[in-house]
N, C-alpha and C positions, 0 to 999 in steps of 0.2 A: 504494500500500500504506500503510495507516494504522498508527499506533503499536501498536494492539492486535494487528494481524496480525503485526507484527514479533515481538512478545513471545510470542504463542501458536502461531505457525506457522513463521515463518522461522528463529528462533533454535533451537527444538527440532529442526527439520529439519537444520540445519547440525551441531548437536551429535551427533545420532544418526548422521549419515553419518561424522563424524570419529571417533567412538568405535568404529564398526565397522571402521575401518582403522587404529586407533591403534597396535596392536602392530607392524604393518608400517612405519608412518611412524616410530615410535620406533627401529626397527632400521635403517631406511634413510632418514635424514632428508633426504638430497640427491636421492632419487628422486622421480619424479612421483607425486602422490597418486592411488591407484587408485580414483578416483570418476568416473563418467561421467554424462552428462545425457541425458535424452530428453524431447522435446516432446510432451505429450499435448494435442492440439488439441481444440476443441469445448467448452472451459471458459472462462468469463469471469472466474473467481475463482482466486486462488492457493491457496485453502484446501484444495483436493483434491490437492495435491502429496503425494507419498509417497516413502519411502526403501525400497529393496529390497536387502537384504544378501545377499551371495554369489549375486548374480543379474546376468545380462546380458540386457537387452532389446534386440532387434534390430528396427529399423524397416525393413521390407521388404514388397513386395507379395506376400504369401504366398497361394497359391491355396487355395480352400476345397474341397479334394478330400475325398471321402468324407463330406461333410456335406450332408444333404438341404436343398433350398431351402425357406425358410419355417420351418424348425425353430428352436425356441428354443435359444439358446446360453447356457451358463453363463459367468460371468466368467473361469473357469479351464477352458479347453477340454480335451478328451481329448488324449492324445499324438498327435503328427503321424504321418501315414501317407502312403505313396506319394510319398516325397521323393527327389529326385535331386540330389546335390551333386557338383560337379566339384572335385577337389582337385589343386592344383599345388604342386610343390616347386621350381619354376624360375621365373625372371623371364619373363613372357609378352611377349617382344619379338622380332619377326621380323627386325629389323636391329640388329646390335650396333654399339657405338661404334667409330670407327676406332682402331686400335692405334698405338702409338708408332712401330713399324717401318714403318707405311704412309706415312710422310712422304716416302720416296724414290719412291713410286709416281708414274709420269709419265702415267698414264692420266687422261683427262678425265671428270669426273663432273658430273651435273646434279642439284643439290640438290633442285630441285622434283620431278623424276622419282622420286628416292629417297623423298621424303616422301609422294608420291601412292601409291607402291608399299607403303609402310609402313602407311598408313591402310587401303588395300584389304586388306592381309593381316590386319590387326586385325579388320576387318569380317567377313572370312571365318571367323576364329576364333569371333566372336560368333554368326554364322549357324550354324556347325557345332554349337555348344553348344545353340542353340535347337532344332535338328533332333533332338538327342539328348534333348530334354525336360528339360534341366537347370533346376533351380529356383534354385540358388545356386552361386556360384563362390567358393571359398576358396583362398587362396594364401599360402604362408609367405613369399613374396618379393613383388616389385612387380607390380602389374597396372597398365598404363598408364591414365592418366586418360581418354583417348579411348575405350579399350575399356570402362572402367567406365560411362561415359556411354552408350555404344552398348548395353551389356547392360541398363542401367536402362530404356532406351527399349523394350526387349523384355520388361520386367517380370522381369528376372533380377537377383537381389541379388548383390553382390560385396563381398568383404572381403579385403584384402591385408596384407602385412607382418606376418603372425601370428608370425613368428620373433622379432620385436623385443619387448623387455620392456615398453615402454609401451603395448602393445596388449592386455595381459593374456592373451596367448596361452597361457602356462603354466597359467593358471587355467582357461581354456576346456577344456583337456584333462581336467580333473577335475570338470567340471560333470556332475552325475549325473542330471538330469531335464530333458527337453526337452518343453515344452508351449507353449500360446499364452496370452497375457494380453490382455484387452480393456479399453481405456480409452475411454469415450465410444462413438464409432462406429467405432473403429479397433482392429485386432488387431495384436499384436506377438508375435514369437517370443521365448519366455522360456527362457533357459538357466540352470538353477538348480542349485546345489550344496548338498546337505544338509550342514549344518555338522558335525553329529555324525559322519556318515560320513566326511567329509573329515579330521576330527581323528583318527579311528581309523586311516585309511589313512596319515596323516602320521606317526603314532606308530610305524608299522611292525608293529602287532599282527596285521594281516591277512596279513603276509608279502609285501605288495606294496611294491616300492621306489619311494619318492616323494622327489623332491629338494626339501626344504624351502627351500633357498636360492633356488630359482627360482620357487616357487609363492607366491602372495600373494592376499589377498582381493580381491573385486570388488564394488563397491557402485554401484548405479544410483539416481540421483535423478530421479524422474518429475515434471517441472514442468508444472503446468497454468497456462496463460496465455492471454489473449484473442487474441494474435497473435504472430508470429515475432519482432517487434521487442522486445516485452516479455519473451519467452523469452530472447533474447540478453542483455538487461540483467540478468535474474535469474541467468543462468549466470555472467556476469562478477562480480556481487556475491558470489555464493556461493563461487565459485572464490577470490576475494580473501580471503574470510573463512577458508576452509580453509587457505590458504597462511599467513595470519596465525597461526592456531592451530599449524600445523606449525613456524613460525618461533619460537614461544615455547618449543617443546621444545628447540631448539638454542640459543636465546639467551633464557632464561627470566627476563628482567628485567621486573618489573611493579611498579606502584605502586597504592596504595589508591585505589579509585574512589568514585563517588557524591559527588563534591565534596570528599572528605577531603583530597586532595593540595593542591588550591587553597587551602583554608582553612589548612592547616598552613604553606604557603609564605607566605601573607599574614600570619599571626601572626609568623613569623620575621622578615619584613621590617619589620613594625611594631615589633618588639622592637629591631631594629637601628637603626631611625629614632630610637627613644628614647635610644639611646646616642650619637647624633651631637651632641656638645657640645664646646666648646673645651677643650683640656687645661689643667689647673690650673697656674698659674705661681707660683713661690715669690718670686722677686725680679724685680719688673717693671722692665725696662730703660726708659730715657727714650724716649718715642714709641711704646711698645708698645701703648698704649691704642687708637690708631687701627687698628693691625693686628689687635688683638683684636676690634674691632667688625666689621672686614671678615670675619674668620674666622667670627664669630657669624652674620653675615648669610648667608655662603655655606653654612654648615652648616644654617641654618634652611631655605634654599631646597632644599638637598639632601634634608633630612628630608621636606619637602613632596613632592618628586619620588618618594621611596621610598614614602611613604604613598599616592601616586596609583597606583603600580604595585600596591601591596597591594589597593587598592580595585578595580582591574581584575580581579585574581585572584578577589576575593570576588564580583564581579559575574558572573564565569564560573560559579562555583558556584551563584549565585543563580538562574541559568537553569533549574535543576532544579525550581524552583517552578512553572514553566509560563508561558506567554505572558500569561495572564489575571491573574497574581498582581500585587498592588500593591507599591509600594516598601516599605511597612511590613511586608508579609508576607515579602518577601525579606530585609529587615533582621533580622526576628525569626528566620528560618531560619538565617541566617549566624551570629547570636549564639548560637543553640542549639548549632550544630555547634562553634563556637569554644569555648564553655563546656565541652562534653562532652569534647573532646580536651584542653583545658587542665586540667580537674579530674583527668583521668587522669595527665597528665604531672606535675602537682604532687604527687599521691600517690606516684608512682614515685620522684620525687626525694626525698621525705620518707623513703621506705623505704631509699633508698640512704644517706642521712645517718645512719640508725639502724643501718647495717651489715646491713640485711636485703635480701636479693636479691629483686627483684620476680619472682615466679614466672610471672606471666602478664600480657600487655599486650594492649590493645585499641585499635583505631582506629575512629572513628565517621564515618558519612556520612549522607546524606539519602535516605529511602525515599520515592520519588515517588508510590507508590500509597497508602501509609498517611499520607503527609505528616507524618512524624515521624522522629526520630533512630533510626538502626539501626547495629548493629555490622557493619563491612565486613571486618574482619580481626582475628583473634585468634591470638597466637603466644606461645611461650615464649622467654625471653631469658636467657642465662647470664652476664651481666656484673655485676660487683660495685661498680664505682666511678662509672660515668657512664652516665646514661640515654641519652645520644647516642653512646656509644662503639660501636666495631665489636665484634661478638660473634656467636656462633652463634645463629641464629634457627630455630625449628621451628614451622612454621605449623600451628596446631591447626584453625582454621576460616577459610576465605576465601569470603566471599559475593559481594563485588563487587570485581573487580580490573581495572585498565586497564593497557594496555601503555604503555611510555614514549613510543612513537610517538603514541599517542592524546593524550598530555599535552604534545605539542610546544609548543603556544602558551603554556601555563602555564610550561613550562620556559624558553622563550625570554624571557619577561617577567622571570623570576627572574634569569637569566644577565645580561640587560641591566642590571638593577638592581645586581647585584653588581659588574659592570664599572664602572658609574658611581661606586660607592663606592670602588673601587680608584683610579680616575682622580682623584677629589677628594682621597683620602687622600694621594696623592703630592704634593699642593700644600698642603693644610691639615693641621695637626696633629690627628689624630683619636685619642682614647684607645683 
């Protein structure tokens, strides 16, 4: 997947899916995100991936009953007909687990015989369902894996544990439309809920009692990929992105992106490096000249170390110029970002000295598409005395934000540099 595909396909896909379940995630941040994935084979490109809101797509070998052979099918087929579904409200298990009271049983049992009997009983259940012409088996509780595999070999779809919250069973009960959906050469069962109808029922205006606490949206991401391996990788990446977005709702710490954070940290370190000089002495004691020279040399070395850390941070921001950019282009980009943020901070400090509260503040980053400076964050600040003081911030516009986790490398550099300052300051007199 190239960079343009990430910007034009992957990111909008993730955002659309997250927005569709945002209300539920905000209300239940510790619950599983109700987004499921489906592999649409037959496509070599990721570009045809789609997001289906309030929809569950079931991948099962559904028979083409009532459809004439050779007839042209529309992408959205008519409602299903001649369907037989077996519903279970019990665990389909012919042999229960031994009870605690059976420990005193002195009879001899042969585990192999019990297992053989169990498998034979499960096969009989599957054969009986096939004779009844069952198309799908749905159970609120457990269907043994062996029976599921046996049913699949007979082209019978099975879905178990519908009583559990993470299977979206509560939402399945309110899905108002059952049709089929075609992707490529394969058809899927589409269970769709009309959003307006669902909201009306949930509000209670129709007189139908619906438990809003247990119902939640269901979103399906249909991923097109060349093979199953690519599909699994896409599922992992998108799931990670959705969890990161959900994590921001619970722990919404973020920093300015587009290189802004690195440039600001680098400027702070360079400023601190300029302050590393020996403390002034009024009455020089005998022999203090040698010690002063040692302090000067140590502080000079420390200053060079701090500047090196700052350069590393600037180089991290300079990567936004791209691999083909020259050193001169990166230096120019870093200088532009530094000047933009410095001019703003200088004007803010000037307003503070004049007893004028800065009404609005901006942070600047680098636009990789336009290759120019852009505003990454605009916010109001209600502090009167110090531009760096803690105060209430109200974000007006946020274009590019990074999580603190994404800035881990930059933060580690800054922390290591500050730690070096503290260690040296404990030995050398630093003003």
